N, C-alpha and C positions, 0 to 999 in steps of 0.2 A: 475262460478268458485267456488270451495269449500271454505268454511270459513277457514281462517288460511293460505291461499295461495295467492300469487301474480303472475300475468302473466307478464313475462319479456322475452326479447330475452336473449340468453346466454351471449352476450357481455354486455348488460345492467345489468344483474345479477352480472357479475364479478365486474363491476365498483361499483355497490351499495355495494357489500360485502367489497371491499377494503375501501370504505368510512366509514364503520362501525367498523374498527379495530383501536384500540387506545393503547397507552402506557403511562407511567408516567415518566417524566424527572424532577428531582429535585422537586418532589411533585406536578407537574403540569400535568394534563391530556392533551395529544396532540395526533394528529392522527399518527398512526404507519406508514402509507404511506404518506409522506409529499408532494408528487407531482409525476409527470410523465414527463420523457423526451421522446418526440415522433417525429418520422419522419413517415409520413403516405404514404401508397401506396395501391395498390388494395387489399392487404391481411389484412389491418386493418382500412382503412379509412371509408368505408361505414357503418360498424357496431360498431366497437370499438370506433372510433372517434366520432360517433354520440352519444354514451353513455358518453364519456368523456366531450364533449361539454356541456352537460346538467348539469354537476357538477363542472365546471371549477372554481367556487368561493370556493368550498370546497376542491377539488383535482386539483390544477392547472397543466396545461400541458405546458411544455416549449419546444419550437421548437429548435431542434439541427441542426447541419450542417453535421454531419456524425454519423452513427449509433454507430460506435465504440467509438467515443469521447463522445457522450451523455451518454453511459453506463459508461465510465470512470468518467464523471462528477458525476454520481450517486454514484460511489465508493468513490470519494473525499468527497461527502456529508456524506456517511456512516462513513468514517474515522473521519471526523470532529465531528460527533455525537457520536463517540465511540460505534458504532453498536446499538445504542438505538433507531434509527429511520431509515427508509428505503425509498429509491426512486425506482421508476419503470422506466424501459426503454422498449419502444415498437417499433417494426419495422414491415414492411411488410414481404412478403415471399422472398425466394431466397437470392440475395446479401445483402439485408437489414438485414436479419437475420444473415448470415455468417459474416457480418462486426462486429457483437457483440461477436463473439466467442473469440477473443483476450481479450476483456474486461472481459468475463466470466473467462478466465484463470487468470487474475489479481485478481479478487475477490476470486476465489477458492484458489489460493496459499497464499493469504493474510488473509484468513479466514474472509471474509467480506460479509454481507448480500446485495443482489441485486436481485430484481425480474425482470426477463426478460420475456416479453410477445410478442410472434411473431405470425404473421399469418402463416397459413399452407395450404397445398393443400386441395382439396375437399374430404370430407369423402365418398361421394357417387361415386366419380371418374367419374361422367358422362361427364364433359367437358375436362377430361385429354387428353393430357398433357396441363396444364395451363401455362400461361406466367411465366417464371422464374423457372419452375419445372425441376429438374434434375431427369431423369428417371433411374431406376435400372432394368435391363432386368429380373433379377431373383427374385426381391423383390419389388413388387408394394407398399408395406407399408412404404418403406424407403424414406425420404426426406432429404434435407440438414440440417434440424433441428436435425437429429441424431448427427451432428457434435458437439452439445452442451453436449452430454453425458459424455465425458471424463473430462469436465471442469465445471460441475455443481454438486451440492450436491443433488438436487432434479430435476427430469425430468418427464414431462408428456405431452401427446398430447390429447386434448379434441375432441373426435369424437361424443359425445352425450351430450346434454345440462345438463343432470343430473350429469355428472361426476365432475363438478366443486364443488359440495357439499362435496365430499370427498377429492378432489385434493388440493384446495386452503388452507384449514386448515393444511394439511400436509406440504405444501410448506412453510407456515409461521412458523410452528413448527421447520422445518429444519433451517430456517434463524435465528431463535432466540435461537437455541440450542447452548450453548457455545462450545460444542465439535464438533458439526456437522455444525457449521456456515459456510455459503458460499452462492453462487448464486443458485437461483431456476429458472428453465426454464419451461414455459408452452406454448405449441403451440396450437393455436386456429384455427381449420379448418374453412375455409372461409364460407362454407355453414352452419356449425354448429353455427357460431356466430349469424346468422340471425334467427335461430329457436326460436319461442316463447314457453315457458314452464311454467308450474305452479309450482313455487318455494315455499317451505314452508317459511312463514314469519320468523320463528325462525332462519333460516339461516342468516338473516340480523340483528339479535339482536346485538346491540353494545357490543363489547367485549374489555376489557382492558387486555392487555398482560403484563406479568412480565417475565423478563429474569430469567430462573432458575439458582440457585447457588448450584450445587451439592457439598456435603461435603465429605471429604475423608474417605476411609476405615481406621478404627482405627489401624488395625494391620500394614498396610503399613506406616501409620503416625508414629507409634512407632518406626519402623525400621529406618525411616528417622531421627527422633529426636536422636536416639542412635548414628547413623552415624555422625551427625553434632557435637554432644557432644565430639566425639573422634577426631575431626579435630584440627589440629594445624595451618593450613593455609587455611581456608575456603574462598571461593569466591562466591559472588552472581552474576548471570547473569539475568538481568531483561529484559524480552521480551515484545512484543506487547500485550500479554495476560494480563500483569499487568495493562496496560492502559485501555484495554477493560473491565476489571473487576472492574475498578475504584478503584484499590488497590494501586495506586502509593504512597499515603501518608503513608499507613500502611507499605509497603515494605521499604520506605525510613526511617521511624522511627525505624523499625526493624533492618536495617543495622547499623544505628547509635548506637542504644541501645546495640546491641550485638557485636559491634566492628568488623563487617565483611565488607571488601571492596566490593563495589558494582559497577559493570559495566553494560553496556546496549548493546543490539543488535540494529541493524538499525531500526527495527520496534518499539523497546522499547525506542528509544532516545526521551528524553523530559519528561520522568516520574518524573525525579528530575531535579533541576536546576544544572548548571555547578559547582557552588560553594558549593554544599552540602558536608558536612564533610566526608561522606563515599564514595562519588563518585570518581571513578578512571578512567573515560573515557569510550569510546566505545571499544568493543572488536572485534578482528578478522581482516579480510583483509582490511576493511575500518575503522578500529578502531585506538586506540592509543597505543603507545609503553608502556604506563603505565599499561593499562589493560592487554596487551599481556604479559608483564613481570611477572605480578602476576599469570596469567593463567599457565605459565610454571612451577611455583612452587606449585600451589594449590593442596592440598591433597583431599579436598572435594569441589565439585562444586554444588551449589544450583541453579539449572536452573528453573526459574519461568516464565511460560507463553511463552516459546520459542520452536520452532520446530528444533532448532539447525541446521540450514542450513550451507552450506560450508563457506559462508562469515563470519559467526559467529565463526566457529570452526577452521578456517584456513585449511579447508579440513581435519579436525581432526589431525592436526599437532601441535596444540597450547597447548595441555595438556599432562601431564605425562601418560604413559601407564596404571599405576595402580591407577590413580586418581578415586575416587568414586564420581559418579554423583547421585544427588538426583533431580528428575524431577517432579515438580509440574505443572500439566497441566490438563485442562478440557478434553483433548482428549487422549485416551489410546494410540493411535498410536505414539504420540509425547512423552508420559511419559515413554515408555519402551525403548527408543533408548539408545544404547551404555551401556548396562548392568546397567542402572540407577535403583535406588530404585524408582519405580513408585508410585507417590501419585496423584491419579486421582481425581480432584476436582477443584472447583472454586478457583481462586487465593486469593481473599479476605477472604473467609471463611476458606480456608486451612491455610493461613498464620496466621490467628487469633489463630487457634488451635495449629499450630506449635509453635508459640511464647509462648503460655500458657504452653506447655509441656516442654519447655526448662528450666523452673525454673530460677535460677540466673546465668545460664551459660553465659560466654562471651568468645570470641576468645582472644588469647594472644595479649596484647597491642602492642608488638613489630611488629606484623603482620600488624596492621592498620598503625603503624608508617611508615612501608615500603611503604604501599599504598600511604600515603600522600607525601612521598619523591618522589615516581615515578610520582605522579600527578603533583608535583611542577616542575619536569623536563619536563613533557609534556607541561605544560602551558608556560614554557620558550621557548620550541621548537615552539609552535604555535605563540608566540610573534615574534620570529625571522622570521618565514615564512610570517607573515602578515605585518611586518615592511616595510615602503617605501624603495625603492632602486632606483638606477639610470637606472634600466633596461628599455629598450625602450617599452616593452610590459608587462603589469602587469600579475601576476599569479592569479589563481583562489583564492588562500588563501587571497591575498590582496583585490581582488574584494569583497569577502565574508565579510571581515571586514568592508569595507565601507558601504555595504548594511546593516549590523547589526547595525552599529553606527547610522543609520538613520531611524530605524523602532522602533515602540513601542514594549515594552516587550511582549505584548500579541499577536502581529502579527504572523501569521502562515507562516513558510517557507516551500515551497513544492519543492521537486526534485524527479527524478526517474532515468532513465538510463543515461549512459555516465559518464562524469567527475564530474558533480556537486554532486551526492550522496556521493561519498567518501570524497570530500573536505568539504561538509557541515557536514557530520558525524564527521569529525576530528576537524574542525575549528569553527563551530557554537557553541557559548557558550550560552546555554539555560538559559534565565533569568526568564521565567515563564513556569510552567508545561504545557504539551500538546500543544506545539507550533511548532512542527516539524512533517511533513508528508513526509517521504522518501519511495516511493514505490520501494522496492528492492527484494520483494519476487518473482515477475515475471520479474522484471527489464524491464518494458514496456516503450519503447520509445513512446512518445506521450501522456503519462499520465498527464504530469504536468499542461498544460494550461486548459484542461477540468476539472481536479481536482480542480484547482483554482476557476473555475466557481462554481462547486458544493460546495466547502468550503465556498465561499462567500454567497451562499444561506443559508448554515447551521448556519452561525453566522455573522450577519451584524455589530457586535461591534468591529471587527478587520479586517485588510486587509490581504488577502493572498498575499505572496511575492513568486512569481514563479521564480526559477532560472533554466533556460533551456539552454542547449548547442545549438549552431547553427545547428548541424546535426539533433537534435531532433525537433527543431523549424521547419525545412523544412519538417519534416514528418507529423506533425499535429499541425496546428496553427489556424484553422478556428473558434475555439471557442473564440478567441479574439473578433470576430464579435458578437458571442452569448452574451458575457458579455456586450458589448455596447448596443445591442438590449434590453437586460433584465434589464440593469442598475445595474449590480453586478460588482463593481469595483475590479480589481486585478492589481498588479504591476508585470510586467514581465521583468526580466533582462536576456539578452542574451550575455554571454561571448563568443565571436566569435574567435575560435582558428583554423578555417579553415578546419573543417571536423570532423571526428570521432577520436579525438585525443587520448582518453583513450584506444581505441582498437589498435591504432597505437603504443601506449606505450607497450601494452601487446605483440603485434606482434614483436616489437624490443627486448623486454626483453627475449623472448623465441628464440632469434636468427634469426628471420625473417627480411627480407628486407621490408622497408616501401612500402606498396602496397595496393591501392584501399581503403584507409581509409581517409587520408588527401586529400583534393581536388587536391593539387599540385602533389600528387602521384597517381592520378587516370587517366583514359583515357579521358582527356579533351583537347579541342583545346587550351584553356588558362585558368589559375586560375582566378576566379572571385568571389568577395565577395558581398553577397546580402546586401542591405541596409534594415535591418529589421525594423528600425524606420519608414521609408517611407512606407514599406509594411503594418505596423500596422496602419499608418495613413489612408491608403486606405480602411481599414475596420472600420474607424470611431473612432479609439483610438488615444490617444496622443502618440507621439513618439519622441525620441531624441537619436541621435548617439553621443557618447563621445569618446575621445581618451585617457584620463588620469584619474587617480584616483581622482584628485581634481575636474575634470569636472563631474565624476560620483557622487561625494559627493554632488555637487550642483544640479545635475539632480535628485538624490534621494529625496532631500528636495522638489524640484518642483513636483515630482511624488506623494509624500505624500499629498501635498496640492491640487492636482487636484481632480476633482469631478467624473472622470471616468477612465477606464482602461488606463494604460500607459505602453509603451514598451520602455526600454532603452537597448542600445547595446554598447559594449565596446570590443576592441580587447583584446585577452588573450593569454597567453603563452601556446603553445601546448606541451611543454616538461617539465614544472616545476610543480612538484606535492609534496604534503606533505607526508612524510614517515609514516609508521605505524607498520612495523616489523612483519607481519604475512604472511605465505605462502598460495598459492592457487594452487590446482591441476587442470591443464588443459592438454589436450593431446599435447605432443611434439613428433615430428617424431623420431622413433628409428634410422633411417638412413637418411642421407642427404648429398648432395654434398657441402653444406655450412658448413664450420668449426664452424661458430657461432651457428648454430643449433645443431651440435654435442656437443658443449660445454654446451649449454642450456639443452640438454637431460641429460648430466651427472649430472648437478646441480639438474635437476628435479628428477632423480633417488634418489638423497639424500633426497629430500623433501618427496618422497613416503616412504622412509625407516623410516621416523619419524611418519608416520600416525598411529593413534591409531586404534587397531583392534575393529571392531564394534560388535563382537559377544562374 
């Protein structure tokens, strides 16, 4: 072998390269790739697993129960680390790979780094068709791994061992780019994994990565500053990008100093505490009446680190037609939406320059006073909805209050699809920054429990509190077992309202008859309620089923004192929800034999008449 080279299989070289990538978090050098979630099969067990086994003390491999859920756990880890450290998820070929496509969609829509490494078919095609290969009659180069292309930021298939030298650095660059951040997929052909190749030692030189902070174009920044100075009723929308840029303190101080009411998106929730003097609640469909009331009057909207999805904008019904948007975003695609003045750059660096350019400007005092008045009304409304009643079954809002009363300020609450995200977004009063993870970019049922596992790995100084509906629990719960095996404690609370209650609500609200959402309205022999506590106990967790809020209070104290994962379940009301006062555009039939649908269509036409034109 020539000097300066080392002979390794392609799989061994991949693993050695990953082990030599580093980053800095709070001044401490740590490995960029903190670990691997893996389920092994014939596509990755003989070569990639052989390489991973040799470095397990440096790059630990965690055994998952489902390929999708282990990739979701990796996403929960990345969120908890605010994109500054990455996990790997690896699967075999075929169904193991396609199971991860949904998780890739979650990472892509939420702009989160995730490295997916899957086995692939043979590059030499000699044994084709191999087990689990899906053949395409007119394209022998196509495998199921092509299904990752629409949901990844970087995609490659390694058919020659030398290709990793150019591919993996590009994958890392994509995952660390604040504008292009998202999942990277690399397929490793089975026969290519085994090939020994003389790799240059320089390829394995330890590298410390720094996340770039692009600064804004000065001309666009000047336009934005001029527009804000002309505002009489400005409003800040703080998105997830504020948290990932670690700009939450700067934005919070800016809002207070400039007298601008500040609201948050779902992804941005938790950048500031609930009692921050400029905070006026969450905005949009799952937001607060306070923020939505201000949005209706705002003449300039400063959107920071948000992609302005429909739940944030009320399907673009929440703002005046002539409201001027200023969009600060690392991604050009997001910055130019809705005729905004686009300021493309890192949130932290851009806001520093933005603030400097404003001089002594402040928004009118009366506008912030209105924000405080609206927020006071919203707090009163939350109090009313969370107060105990004589109702036989508690509401989500009441359950959430009991949970919050029993957790530490730094504990992380996690929700995703169904009823919990909206109720947490409205009713959870953040007491410590960065303590909320609501996956609502992809609204992925099944995210919550795996994300709790990943978040527990990311920070062992706090407890992830997973709030998951009964419907979602039934979809993906096996990582309760994973947390027991690995010793990463989480607390799971299952409000049981008998099915997919939030979609039943939408179905009824748009005039439809309850159908196939609540279990009692589905084609079943008889309604039956699962005992989630006993189910959790069968996987080695602690479990307790309670019937009342007082019993939940006691059970939460017990769960906090336990030394391992605990699942609590309580009946909850399928029809009681906290209001928020924003519209949402979904398809409603133009014609129907049901009068209620016709009436809903008429109301929906009025909603669409309010929508802001996007061009």
